[in-house]
DSSP file (Angstrom, degrees, kcal/mol; ACC not computed):
  #  RESIDUE AA STRUCTURE BP1 BP2  ACC     N-H-->O    O-->H-N    N-H-->O    O-->H-N    TCO  KAPPA ALPHA  PHI   PSI    X-CA   Y-CA   Z-CA
    1    1 A X              0   0    0      0, 0.0    56,-0.4     0, 0.0     2,-0.3   0.000 360.0 360.0 360.0 138.0  136.3   22.1    1.3
    2    2 A X  E     -A   21   0A   0     19,-2.5    19,-2.6    54,-0.2     2,-0.4  -0.856 360.0 -86.8-144.5 179.4  133.5   22.2   -1.2
    3    3 A X  E     -AB  20  55A   0     52,-2.0    52,-2.9    -2,-0.3     2,-0.4  -0.787  35.8-124.5 -96.4 132.7  129.7   21.9   -1.6
    4    4 A X  E     - B   0  54A   0     15,-3.4    13,-2.7    -2,-0.4    15,-0.4  -0.633  37.8-165.5 -73.7 128.5  128.1   18.5   -2.2
    5    5 A X  E     -AB  16  53A   0     48,-3.7    48,-1.7    -2,-0.4     2,-0.3  -0.832  16.6-175.8-120.0 152.9  126.1   18.8   -5.4
    6    6 A X  E     -A   15   0A   0      9,-2.4     9,-3.3    -2,-0.3     2,-0.5  -0.881  30.2-109.4-134.3 170.7  123.3   16.8   -7.1
    7    7 A X  E     -A   14   0A   0     -2,-0.3     2,-0.4     7,-0.2     7,-0.2  -0.903  30.0-120.9-104.9 130.7  121.5   17.1  -10.4
    8    8 A X     >  -     0   0    0      5,-3.3     4,-2.4    -2,-0.5     5,-0.1  -0.544  16.0-149.3 -67.3 123.2  117.8   18.1  -10.4
    9    9 A X  T  4 S+     0   0    0     -2,-0.4    -1,-0.2     1,-0.2    -2,-0.0   0.721  94.0  47.8 -69.9 -19.0  115.9   15.3  -12.1
   10   10 A X  T  4 S+     0   0    0      3,-0.1    -1,-0.2     1,-0.1    -2,-0.0   0.884 128.7  17.7 -86.0 -42.6  113.3   17.8  -13.4
   11   11 A X  T  4 S-     0   0    0      2,-0.2    -2,-0.2     0, 0.0     3,-0.1   0.650  90.3-129.4-106.2 -19.1  115.5   20.5  -14.8
   12   12 A X     <  +     0   0    0     -4,-2.4     2,-0.1     1,-0.3    -3,-0.1   0.467  61.3 139.4  80.5   0.9  118.9   18.8  -15.2
   13   13 A X        -     0   0    0     -6,-0.1    -5,-3.3    -5,-0.1     2,-0.4  -0.473  59.3-112.8 -79.9 150.2  120.6   21.7  -13.3
   14   14 A X  E     -A    7   0A   0     47,-0.3     2,-0.4    -7,-0.2    -7,-0.2  -0.667  40.0-172.5 -78.4 133.0  123.3   21.2  -10.8
   15   15 A X  E     -A    6   0A   0     -9,-3.3    -9,-2.4    -2,-0.4     2,-0.2  -0.971  23.4-117.0-131.0 145.7  122.1   22.1   -7.3
   16   16 A X  E     -A    5   0A   0     -2,-0.4   -11,-0.2   -11,-0.2    23,-0.2  -0.553  11.9-154.8 -78.2 144.1  123.8   22.5   -3.9
   17   17 A X  E     -     0   0A   0    -13,-2.7    20,-0.2     2,-0.3   -12,-0.1   0.608  40.0-114.6 -91.0 -13.9  122.7   20.2   -1.1
   18   18 A X  E    S+     0   0A   0    -14,-0.4     2,-0.5     1,-0.3   -13,-0.1   0.425  80.8 119.7  90.6  -0.3  123.8   22.5    1.7
   19   19 A X  E     -     0   0A   0    -15,-0.4   -15,-3.4     2,-0.0     2,-0.4  -0.868  49.4-157.1-101.4 128.0  126.4   19.9    2.8
   20   20 A X  E     +A    3   0A   0     -2,-0.5     2,-0.3   -17,-0.2   -17,-0.2  -0.847  24.1 157.0-103.0 141.6  130.1   21.0    2.8
   21   21 A X  E     -A    2   0A   0    -19,-2.6   -19,-2.5    -2,-0.4     2,-0.4  -0.991  47.0-102.7-157.5 158.1  132.8   18.3    2.5
   22   22 A X     >  -     0   0    0     -2,-0.3     4,-2.9   -21,-0.2     5,-0.3  -0.753  36.5-131.4 -79.8 131.1  136.3   17.5    1.6
   23   23 A X  H  > S+     0   0    0     -2,-0.4     4,-2.1     1,-0.2     5,-0.1   0.892 104.7  48.6 -53.9 -44.4  136.3   15.7   -1.8
   24   24 A X  H  > S+     0   0    0      1,-0.2     4,-0.6     2,-0.2    -1,-0.2   0.876 114.9  44.7 -67.1 -36.7  138.6   12.9   -0.7
   25   25 A X  H >4 S+     0   0    0     -3,-0.2     3,-0.7     2,-0.2     4,-0.4   0.882 111.2  53.1 -73.9 -38.1  136.7   12.3    2.5
   26   26 A X  H >< S+     0   0    0     -4,-2.9     3,-1.2     1,-0.2    -2,-0.2   0.888 104.0  57.0 -64.1 -37.9  133.3   12.4    0.7
   27   27 A X  H 3< S+     0   0    0     -4,-2.1    -1,-0.2    -5,-0.3    -2,-0.2   0.751 109.3  47.0 -63.3 -23.6  134.4    9.8   -1.8
   28   28 A X  T << S+     0   0    0     -3,-0.7    -1,-0.2    -4,-0.6    -2,-0.2   0.427  86.6 112.5 -99.1  -0.5  135.2    7.5    1.1
   29   29 A X  S <  S-     0   0    0     -3,-1.2     3,-0.1    -4,-0.4    -3,-0.0  -0.386  76.4-101.9 -72.6 150.9  131.9    7.9    3.0
   30   30 A X        -     0   0    0      1,-0.1     2,-0.2    -2,-0.1    -1,-0.1  -0.323  51.4 -85.9 -63.8 155.3  129.5    5.0    3.3
   31   31 A X        +     0   0    0     -3,-0.1     2,-0.3    18,-0.1    -1,-0.1  -0.441  59.0 175.0 -64.2 131.1  126.6    5.3    1.0
   32   32 A X        -     0   0    0     -2,-0.2    17,-2.5    -3,-0.1     2,-0.4  -0.911  26.7-128.6-136.1 166.3  123.8    7.3    2.5
   33   33 A X  E     +C   48   0B   0     -2,-0.3     2,-0.3    15,-0.2    15,-0.2  -0.924  32.4 166.7-116.5 137.1  120.4    8.6    1.5
   34   34 A X  E     -C   47   0B   0     13,-2.7    13,-2.8    -2,-0.4     2,-0.3  -0.933  27.8-128.8-146.2 168.4  119.4   12.3    1.9
   35   35 A X  E     -C   46   0B   0     -2,-0.3     2,-0.4    11,-0.2    11,-0.2  -0.919  20.0-173.5-118.3 146.5  116.8   14.9    0.9
   36   36 A X  E     -C   45   0B   0      9,-2.3     9,-3.1    -2,-0.3     2,-0.5  -0.993  25.3-128.5-141.0 133.9  117.4   18.3   -0.5
   37   37 A X  E     -C   44   0B   0     -2,-0.4     2,-0.6     7,-0.2     7,-0.2  -0.701  33.7-133.6 -77.6 128.6  115.0   21.1   -1.3
   38   38 A X     >  -     0   0    0      5,-3.3     4,-1.8    -2,-0.5     3,-0.1  -0.744  19.9-167.2 -94.7 120.5  115.7   22.2   -4.9
   39   39 A X  T  4 S+     0   0    0     -2,-0.6    -1,-0.1   -23,-0.2    -2,-0.0   0.670  87.9  61.0 -74.5 -15.2  116.0   25.8   -5.7
   40   40 A X  T  4 S+     0   0    0      3,-0.1    -1,-0.2     1,-0.1   -26,-0.0   0.879 126.6   5.9 -79.5 -38.9  115.7   25.0   -9.4
   41   41 A X  T  4 S-     0   0    0      2,-0.2    -2,-0.2    -3,-0.1    -1,-0.1   0.489  93.0-119.1-125.4  -7.5  112.2   23.4   -9.4
   42   42 A X  S  < S+     0   0    0     -4,-1.8     2,-0.1     1,-0.3    -3,-0.1   0.478  74.1 117.1  83.3   1.3  110.9   23.9   -5.9
   43   43 A X        -     0   0    0     -5,-0.1    -5,-3.3    -6,-0.1     2,-0.5  -0.475  69.0-112.2 -95.5 169.7  110.5   20.2   -5.2
   44   44 A X  E     -C   37   0B   0     -7,-0.2     2,-0.4    -2,-0.1    -7,-0.2  -0.918  33.4-157.8-101.8 126.1  112.3   18.1   -2.5
   45   45 A X  E     -C   36   0B   0     -9,-3.1    -9,-2.3    -2,-0.5     2,-0.4  -0.872   7.7-148.1-108.7 137.7  114.6   15.5   -4.1
   46   46 A X  E     +C   35   0B   0     -2,-0.4     2,-0.3   -11,-0.2   -11,-0.2  -0.845  28.7 171.4 -97.8 138.9  115.8   12.3   -2.5
   47   47 A X  E     -C   34   0B   0    -13,-2.8   -13,-2.7    -2,-0.4     2,-0.3  -0.983  30.8-126.6-148.9 156.1  119.3   11.2   -3.4
   48   48 A X  E >   -C   33   0B   0     -2,-0.3     3,-2.0   -15,-0.2     4,-0.4  -0.781  29.3-120.0-100.4 148.7  122.1    8.7   -2.7
   49   49 A X  G >  S+     0   0    0    -17,-2.5     3,-1.5    -2,-0.3   -16,-0.1   0.821 112.0  64.5 -57.2 -32.6  125.6    9.8   -1.9
   50   50 A X  G 3  S+     0   0    0      1,-0.3    -1,-0.3   -18,-0.2   -19,-0.0   0.697  99.9  53.7 -67.8 -15.8  126.9    7.8   -4.9
   51   51 A X  G <  S+     0   0    0     -3,-2.0    -1,-0.3     2,-0.0   -44,-0.2   0.531 101.4  77.4 -89.8  -8.8  124.9   10.2   -7.1
   52   52 A X    <   -     0   0    0     -3,-1.5     2,-0.3    -4,-0.4   -46,-0.2  -0.514  57.1-169.1-102.4 166.6  126.5   13.3   -5.6
   53   53 A X  E     -B    5   0A   0    -48,-1.7   -48,-3.7    -2,-0.2     2,-0.6  -0.948  26.7-109.2-146.9 165.0  129.9   15.0   -6.1
   54   54 A X  E     -B    4   0A   0     -2,-0.3     2,-0.7   -50,-0.2   -50,-0.2  -0.892  23.7-162.4-103.6 123.5  131.8   17.8   -4.4
   55   55 A X  E >   -B    3   0A   0    -52,-2.9   -52,-2.0    -2,-0.6     3,-0.7  -0.912  13.6-148.1-104.6 109.6  132.2   21.1   -6.3
   56   56 A X  T 3  S-     0   0    0     -2,-0.7   -54,-0.2   -54,-0.3   -34,-0.0  -0.647  76.1  -5.5 -81.8 128.0  135.0   23.1   -4.9
   57   57 A X  T 3  S+     0   0    0    -56,-0.4     2,-0.3    -2,-0.4    -1,-0.2   0.554 112.3  93.9  72.1   7.5  134.6   26.8   -5.1
   58   58 A X    <   +     0   0    0     -3,-0.7     3,-0.4     1,-0.1    -1,-0.1  -0.630  31.4 137.6-132.5  75.6  131.4   26.6   -7.1
   59   59 A X        +     0   0    0     -2,-0.3     3,-0.4     1,-0.2   -43,-0.2   0.388  60.4  73.8 -99.8   3.6  128.4   26.8   -4.8
   60   60 A X    >   +     0   0    0      1,-0.2     3,-1.8    -3,-0.1     4,-0.3   0.173  57.7 113.7 -99.5  17.7  126.3   29.2   -6.9
   61   61 A X  G >   +     0   0    0     -3,-0.4     3,-1.1     1,-0.3   -47,-0.3   0.659  58.0  77.2 -67.3 -15.8  125.4   26.6   -9.6
   62   62 A X  G 3  S+     0   0    0     -3,-0.4    -1,-0.3     1,-0.3    -2,-0.1   0.756  97.2  47.6 -65.4 -21.2  121.8   26.7   -8.6
   63   63 A X  G <  S+     0   0    0     -3,-1.8    -1,-0.3     2,-0.0    -2,-0.2   0.509  90.9 102.3 -95.5  -5.4  121.5   29.9  -10.5
   64   64 A X    <         0   0    0     -3,-1.1   -50,-0.1    -4,-0.3    -3,-0.0  -0.500 360.0 360.0 -78.5 147.5  123.3   28.7  -13.6
   65   65 A X              0   0    0     -2,-0.2    -1,-0.1   -52,-0.1    -3,-0.1   0.462 360.0 360.0 -82.8 360.0  121.3   27.8  -16.7
């Protein structure tokens, strides 16, 4: 199980979406659209599942430079 991540379009940083998923199951999900509040820039980002990935064991990436 890992955290679904996206990239902040303003800062380029990887940010957690708050969604946990199994990588193999997430890869097979239908395309969906979601919103995430970004801890990197303070904005709300809209994203498609095909733009996201699952980071196993690395959910603190919002604090990484």
